[in-house]
C-alpha positions in Angstrom: -35.7 46.2 62.5 -36.8 42.6 62.6 -40.2 42.4 64.5 -40.4 38.6 64.8 -39.4 36.4 67.7 -38.5 32.7 67.1 -38.7 29.4 68.9 -38.1 25.7 68.4 -38.9 22.6 70.4 -38.4 18.9 69.8 -39.7 15.9 71.8 -38.8 12.2 71.5 -41.7 10.0 70.5 -42.8 7.2 72.8 -42.7 4.8 69.8 -38.9 5.4 69.7 -38.4 5.4 73.4 -40.0 2.0 73.7 -37.7 0.6 71.0 -34.6 2.2 72.6 -34.1 4.5 69.6 -32.8 8.1 69.8 -34.8 11.0 68.7 -34.5 11.5 65.0 -36.1 15.0 64.8 -34.1 18.2 65.1 -35.1 21.8 65.4 -33.4 25.1 65.6 -34.1 28.8 65.7 -32.3 32.2 65.8 -33.4 35.8 66.2 -31.3 38.9 65.8 -32.0 42.5 64.8 -31.9 41.6 61.1 -33.9 38.3 60.9 -35.7 35.5 62.6 -35.1 31.8 61.5 -36.9 28.6 62.3 -35.9 25.1 61.2 -37.3 21.6 61.6 -35.7 18.4 60.3 -37.0 14.8 60.5 -34.6 11.9 60.1 -36.0 8.9 58.1 -36.5 6.2 60.7 -35.8 2.9 59.0 -32.9 0.4 59.3 -31.1 1.7 56.2 -31.0 5.3 57.7 -29.4 4.5 61.0 -27.7 7.8 61.3 -30.7 10.0 60.4 -30.6 11.6 63.8 -27.2 12.9 63.0 -28.3 13.8 59.5 -31.2 15.8 60.9 -29.0 17.9 63.2 -26.5 18.5 60.4 -29.4 19.6 58.2 -30.7 22.0 60.9 -27.2 23.5 61.4 -26.8 23.9 57.6 -30.2 25.6 57.4 -29.4 28.2 60.0 -26.0 28.9 58.5 -27.4 29.0 54.9 -30.5 31.1 55.7 -28.3 33.7 57.5 -26.0 34.0 54.6 -28.9 34.2 52.1 -30.6 36.9 54.1 -27.4 38.9 54.6 -26.7 38.7 50.8 -30.2 39.9 49.9 -30.1 42.7 52.5 -26.8 43.7 51.1 -28.3 43.8 47.6 -31.2 45.9 49.0 -28.8 48.5 50.3 -26.9 48.7 47.0 -27.8 51.0 44.1 -29.6 48.2 42.2 -32.7 46.7 43.8 -33.2 43.0 43.2 -36.4 41.5 41.7 -38.6 38.6 42.7 -36.9 36.5 40.1 -33.4 37.4 41.4 -34.4 36.5 44.9 -35.8 33.2 43.8 -32.6 32.4 41.9 -30.7 33.1 45.1 -32.9 30.6 47.0 -32.5 27.9 44.3 -28.8 28.2 43.7 -27.0 29.9 46.6 -29.2 28.6 49.4 -30.8 25.3 48.5 -28.2 23.9 46.1 -25.0 25.2 47.7 -25.8 26.4 51.2 -27.9 23.4 52.2 -27.5 20.3 50.0 -23.8 20.5 49.1 -22.8 21.6 52.6 -25.0 18.9 54.1 -23.2 16.2 51.9 -19.8 17.6 52.9 -20.6 17.5 56.6 -22.1 14.0 56.3 -18.9 12.9 54.6 -16.8 14.5 57.4 -18.9 12.7 60.0 -18.4 9.3 58.3 -14.7 9.9 57.9 -14.4 10.5 61.6 -16.7 7.7 62.6 -17.1 4.9 60.0 -20.2 2.6 60.2 -20.0 -0.1 62.8 -21.1 -3.7 62.4 -23.9 -3.1 64.9 -25.2 -0.2 62.7 -25.0 -2.3 59.6 -27.1 -5.1 61.1 -30.2 -3.0 60.8 -29.7 -2.3 57.0 -31.1 -4.6 54.3 -28.8 -6.6 52.0 -28.9 -4.0 49.2 -27.8 -1.1 51.4 -25.4 -3.0 53.6 -23.6 -4.1 50.5 -23.4 -0.6 49.2 -22.3 0.8 52.5 -19.5 -1.9 52.7 -18.3 -0.5 49.3 -18.5 3.1 50.6 -21.4 3.8 48.3 -24.6 5.7 49.0 -23.3 6.6 52.5 -25.4 9.7 52.6 -28.6 7.6 52.6 -27.8 6.5 56.1 -28.1 10.1 57.2 -31.4 10.8 55.3 -33.6 13.5 56.6 -36.4 16.0 55.6 -36.0 19.7 56.1 -38.3 22.7 56.5 -36.8 26.2 57.1 -38.1 29.7 57.1 -36.7 33.2 57.6 -38.3 36.7 58.0 -36.8 40.2 57.9 -38.4 43.6 57.9 -38.7 43.5 54.1 -39.4 39.9 53.1 -39.9 36.4 54.2 -39.3 33.0 52.7 -39.6 29.3 53.4 -38.1 26.1 51.9 -39.1 22.5 52.1 -37.7 19.1 51.3 -39.8 16.1 52.2 -42.9 15.9 54.5 -44.0 17.9 57.5 -45.8 21.2 57.0 -45.2 25.0 56.9 -48.2 27.1 57.9 -48.5 30.9 57.7 -51.1 32.9 59.6 -52.0 36.4 58.3 -53.2 39.6 59.9 -56.6 39.3 58.2 -57.3 36.1 60.0 -56.6 33.8 57.0 -54.0 31.1 56.7 -52.1 29.2 54.1 -49.3 26.7 53.3 -47.5 28.9 50.7 -44.7 26.4 50.0 -46.0 24.0 47.3 -46.5 20.4 48.5 -44.6 17.6 47.0 -47.3 15.1 45.8 -44.8 12.3 45.9 -44.7 12.5 49.7 -47.5 10.2 50.8 -48.0 7.9 53.7 -44.5 6.6 54.6 -42.9 7.8 51.4 -41.0 11.1 51.6 -38.2 13.0 49.8 -35.0 13.6 51.7 -32.1 16.0 51.4 -30.0 12.9 50.6 -31.9 12.2 47.4 -30.0 12.7 44.1 -32.8 15.0 42.9 -33.2 16.9 46.2 -32.4 20.2 44.6 -35.0 19.8 42.0 -37.6 18.5 44.4 -37.0 21.2 46.9 -39.9 23.7 47.1 -39.9 27.3 48.2 -41.9 30.5 48.7 -40.5 34.0 48.7 -42.5 37.2 49.3 -41.8 40.9 49.7 -43.8 42.6 52.4 -44.7 45.5 50.0 -46.3 43.0 47.6 -48.1 40.8 50.1 -49.0 41.4 53.8 -46.4 39.6 55.8 -47.6 36.8 58.1 -48.1 37.5 61.8 -46.9 34.0 62.5 -45.2 31.1 60.7 -45.2 27.6 62.1 -43.1 24.6 61.0 -43.8 21.0 62.2 -42.6 17.5 61.6 -45.1 14.8 60.7 -45.3 14.0 64.4 -47.8 16.9 64.4 -49.7 16.8 61.1 -50.0 13.0 60.8 -52.3 13.1 63.8 -54.9 14.9 61.7 -57.0 13.5 58.8 -55.4 13.7 55.4 -58.7 15.3 54.2 -58.6 19.0 55.1 -55.3 18.6 56.9 -54.5 22.3 56.3 -57.8 23.3 58.1 -57.1 21.1 61.1 -53.5 22.5 61.4 -54.9 26.0 61.2 -57.3 25.4 64.0 -54.4 24.1 66.1 -52.0 27.0 65.3 -54.8 29.6 65.7 -55.1 28.3 69.3 -51.4 28.5 69.8 -51.3 32.0 68.3 -54.1 33.2 70.5 -52.2 31.8 73.5 -49.1 33.8 72.4 -51.3 36.9 72.4 -52.9 36.3 75.8 -50.1 34.7 77.8 -47.0 36.3 76.2 -44.0 34.9 74.4 -42.0 33.1 77.0 -45.0 31.5 78.8 -46.4 30.2 75.5 -43.0 28.8 74.4 -43.1 26.7 77.5 -46.6 25.6 76.7 -45.6 24.7 73.2 -42.9 22.5 74.6 -45.5 20.7 76.7 -47.7 20.4 73.6 -44.9 18.8 71.6 -44.4 16.3 74.5 -48.1 15.4 74.5 -48.1 14.8 70.7 -44.9 12.6 71.2 -46.3 10.5 74.0 -50.1 10.6 73.8 -51.0 10.8 70.1 -49.2 9.1 67.2 -46.1 8.7 69.4 -43.6 9.8 66.7 -40.8 12.3 67.3 -42.3 15.7 67.3 -40.9 19.1 66.4 -42.5 22.6 66.3 -40.7 25.8 65.4 -41.6 29.2 64.1 -41.6 32.9 64.5 -44.2 35.4 65.7 -44.7 39.1 65.3 -46.2 39.8 68.8 -47.4 43.3 67.9 -48.9 42.4 64.5 -50.5 39.3 66.1 -53.0 41.6 67.9 -54.6 42.6 64.5 -55.7 39.0 63.9 -56.9 38.3 67.5 -60.5 39.7 67.2 -60.9 38.1 63.8 -59.9 34.7 65.2 -62.1 35.1 68.2 -65.1 35.9 65.9 -64.3 32.8 63.9 -64.3 30.7 67.0 -67.6 32.1 68.2 -69.2 31.4 64.8 -67.8 27.8 64.8 -69.2 27.2 68.2 -72.6 28.5 67.2 -72.7 26.0 64.3 -72.1 23.0 66.6 
């Protein structure tokens, strides 16, 4: 039985509100007896990507659908006579999920959206000459919908995460440690990021898969758009995010799931309006019972950190 509970929140950045732009982040989550899923997508906010808000929501929808199908397939394999290996699970992620269940499906749904609603003259005004010319020839249409994507799923036997572009996925473990197990794409720097719309998106996509019997499962997994992590220094960004998520996790343990979800929504709004001002999304899943194992360790860490100040 799946022990995790999921959540997802998105807030419109004040920088976009002032310019009259719509929110270009999207987030989603789902929890059922077999799995918990969390998703964050961040549309590329430039004049050439004027439908990135739609692209982000399409990506979030594709991720939920794709992750569910992937988990159901792997669970079906587990119940069969032959047990699948780490290599087989990773192949499933690369091919069935990332390539087919996410990227190809996203491109199809983007094409459907354009067919039902072609670009308007007003939309094209914001694009530069190169892209407006391509769009007029019905070329590179998917770039107008460009978006990043982070998604994760957990079951009673395994968990995994996938990542295209920037933003961060952070896992907190029962021994009080943390990590960002999905490898980072070094080509994502400053305002440069990969997108699900890129031709090499399948190759640039990163992922992490882990069986619980091989590695202790995380007590919590958090996903965020760059509306969160860009507020922290590039140097030791992981450490700053851990401190933030440790506080959130301790609040889950102390105040309960529903109350903390409401507080996380308020936090997202604060980041979106008082910090960098970018659209902000936070999503994740928590094992509320296992979380208690890490609480005394985190409290000890906090006491030691305060003593050093």
